[in-house]
C-alpha positions as CSV (number, residue, x, y, z in Angstrom):
1,M,0.0,0.0,0.0
2,G,1.6,3.3,-1.1
3,F,1.4,6.4,1.0
4,T,1.6,9.9,-0.6
5,S,2.8,11.8,2.4
6,S,4.0,11.2,6.0
7,N,0.8,12.7,7.3
8,E,-1.2,10.1,5.5
9,R,1.1,7.4,6.9
10,K,0.6,8.7,10.4
11,A,-3.2,8.9,9.9
12,C,-3.3,5.3,8.7
13,E,-1.2,4.2,11.7
14,L,-3.7,5.9,14.0
15,G,-6.6,4.3,12.3
16,E,-8.1,7.5,11.0
17,K,-8.0,6.4,7.3
18,K,-9.9,3.2,8.2
19,R,-13.5,3.1,7.0
20,R,-15.8,5.4,8.8
21,T,-17.8,3.8,11.5
22,P,-21.6,4.0,11.0
23,R,-23.9,5.8,13.4
24,F,-25.1,2.9,15.6
25,V,-28.8,3.3,16.5
26,R,-31.1,1.2,18.7
27,Q,-33.4,-1.1,16.8
28,E,-36.8,0.5,15.9
29,S,-35.7,3.9,17.4
30,W,-36.6,5.5,14.0
31,R,-40.1,4.1,14.2
32,L,-41.1,4.4,17.9
33,V,-40.9,7.7,19.8
34,R,-40.6,6.0,23.2
35,V,-37.4,4.2,22.0
36,K,-34.4,6.5,22.1
37,E,-31.5,6.2,19.7
38,R,-29.0,5.3,22.4
39,W,-27.3,2.0,21.4
40,R,-28.7,-1.2,22.9
41,R,-27.8,-4.6,21.5
42,P,-30.6,-6.3,19.6
43,R,-31.4,-9.6,21.5
44,G,-34.6,-10.8,19.8
45,K,-34.9,-14.4,18.6
46,N,-35.9,-13.3,15.1
47,S,-34.4,-9.8,15.1
48,K,-33.4,-8.7,11.6
49,M,-30.8,-6.3,13.0
50,R,-29.2,-9.0,15.1
51,L,-29.0,-11.4,12.1
52,G,-27.4,-8.6,10.1
53,M,-29.9,-8.6,7.3
54,R,-29.6,-6.2,4.4
55,G,-31.5,-3.0,4.7
56,W,-31.2,-2.9,8.5
57,P,-28.7,-0.7,10.4
58,N,-25.3,-2.2,11.3
59,A,-24.7,-3.5,14.8
60,V,-21.7,-2.9,16.9
61,K,-18.9,-5.4,16.2
62,I,-15.3,-5.9,17.1
63,G,-14.2,-5.1,13.5
64,Y,-15.0,-1.4,13.9
65,K,-12.3,-1.0,16.5
66,R,-9.4,1.3,15.7
67,N,-5.8,0.4,16.0
68,R,-4.4,0.4,19.5
69,K,-2.2,3.4,18.9
70,G,-5.1,5.5,17.7
71,R,-7.6,4.6,20.5
72,G,-8.6,7.4,22.8
73,L,-6.8,10.1,20.9
74,H,-8.2,13.5,19.9
75,P,-9.2,13.6,16.2
76,S,-6.0,15.7,15.6
77,G,-4.0,12.7,16.6
78,L,-2.8,14.2,19.9
79,E,-3.3,12.8,23.4
80,E,-6.0,14.6,25.4
81,I,-4.9,15.8,28.9
82,I,-7.7,17.0,31.2
83,V,-6.8,20.2,33.1
84,R,-8.5,21.4,36.2
85,R,-6.1,24.2,37.3
86,P,-3.4,26.3,35.7
87,A,-0.7,24.4,37.5
88,D,-1.6,21.2,35.5
89,L,-0.3,22.8,32.3
90,E,3.4,22.7,33.4
91,N,4.0,19.0,32.4
92,I,2.3,19.1,29.0
93,D,4.2,18.5,25.8
94,A,2.8,20.7,23.0
95,K,3.9,18.4,20.2
96,T,2.2,15.2,21.4
97,Q,-0.5,16.4,23.8
98,I,-3.6,18.7,23.6
99,V,-5.2,20.5,26.6
100,K,-8.9,19.8,27.4
101,I,-10.4,21.9,30.2
102,S,-12.5,19.9,32.6
103,H,-16.3,20.6,32.5
104,T,-16.3,21.4,36.2
105,V,-14.0,24.4,35.8
106,G,-15.6,27.8,36.3
107,E,-15.2,30.9,34.2
108,R,-12.6,32.6,36.3
109,N,-10.4,29.5,36.5
110,R,-11.0,28.8,32.8
111,I,-9.7,32.3,31.9
112,A,-6.5,31.7,34.0
113,I,-6.0,28.3,32.3
114,M,-6.4,29.9,28.8
115,E,-3.9,32.7,29.6
116,R,-1.3,30.2,31.0
117,A,-1.8,27.9,27.9
118,Q,-1.2,30.8,25.6
119,A,2.0,31.7,27.4
120,L,3.2,28.1,27.1
121,E,2.0,27.9,23.5
122,L,-0.3,25.0,24.1
123,T,-3.4,24.0,22.1
124,V,-6.7,24.0,23.9
125,A,-9.4,21.7,22.5
126,N,-12.3,23.4,24.2
127,P,-11.5,27.0,24.9
128,G,-15.2,27.9,25.6
129,L,-17.4,30.6,24.4
130,K,-15.8,34.0,23.8
131,K,-18.0,36.7,25.3
132,P,-17.9,40.1,23.6
133,E,-16.1,42.5,25.8
134,A,-18.2,45.5,26.6
135,G,-16.7,48.9,27.4
136,P,-16.7,50.3,30.9
137,T,-19.9,49.3,32.6
138,E,-22.0,52.1,34.0
139,E,-24.3,51.5,36.9
140,L,-27.8,52.3,35.9
141,V,-29.7,54.3,38.5
142,V,-33.4,53.7,38.5
143,K,-35.3,56.7,39.6
144,E,-38.8,56.1,40.9
145,P,-41.4,58.5,39.6
146,E,-42.3,61.2,42.1
147,S,-45.8,60.8,43.3
148,T,-48.0,63.7,42.4
149,E,-50.7,62.9,44.9
150,T,-51.0,64.9,48.1
151,E,-52.1,63.7,51.5
152,E,-55.4,65.4,51.1
153,E,-56.4,63.4,48.0
154,P,-56.7,59.8,49.0
155,K,-56.4,57.1,46.3
156,S,-59.7,55.7,45.2
157,T,-60.1,52.0,46.0
158,G,-63.2,51.5,44.0
159,E,-65.5,51.8,47.0
160,K,-68.1,54.5,47.5
161,S,-67.4,56.7,50.5
162,E,-70.3,58.3,52.3
């Protein structure tokens, strides 16, 4: 098998050039609303999907597995390292690893991690949403309308007074 470039060779080694795995769906999920698409193995005695009949979706099989070198890697081919604090960035190799910020990290800590990652020239897989920076925020003072009523004129409550 001839390779045209070193990148293609690396991709083949990692299992990326292997046939694309199908989207595995649960049997009858397309027909019944109560059945979700989440994969469940078909176990029926006469299940067409379990038997692998033509026209039915593919079932999960061992043949769809990737090469051992390529398993668990980011699609870029780099190893994902989960980071929870800026100090975790110190031991990361930018050539072979990519930063993934943990989902439990708050906005303030995420900003600190992003700044440290830029200083170390690391790639971040999930930098998060960039919020537009507004100019200097001014506090809005809400003024209540002055009441024009005097104490002599009571509010009418809808009742007749005698």
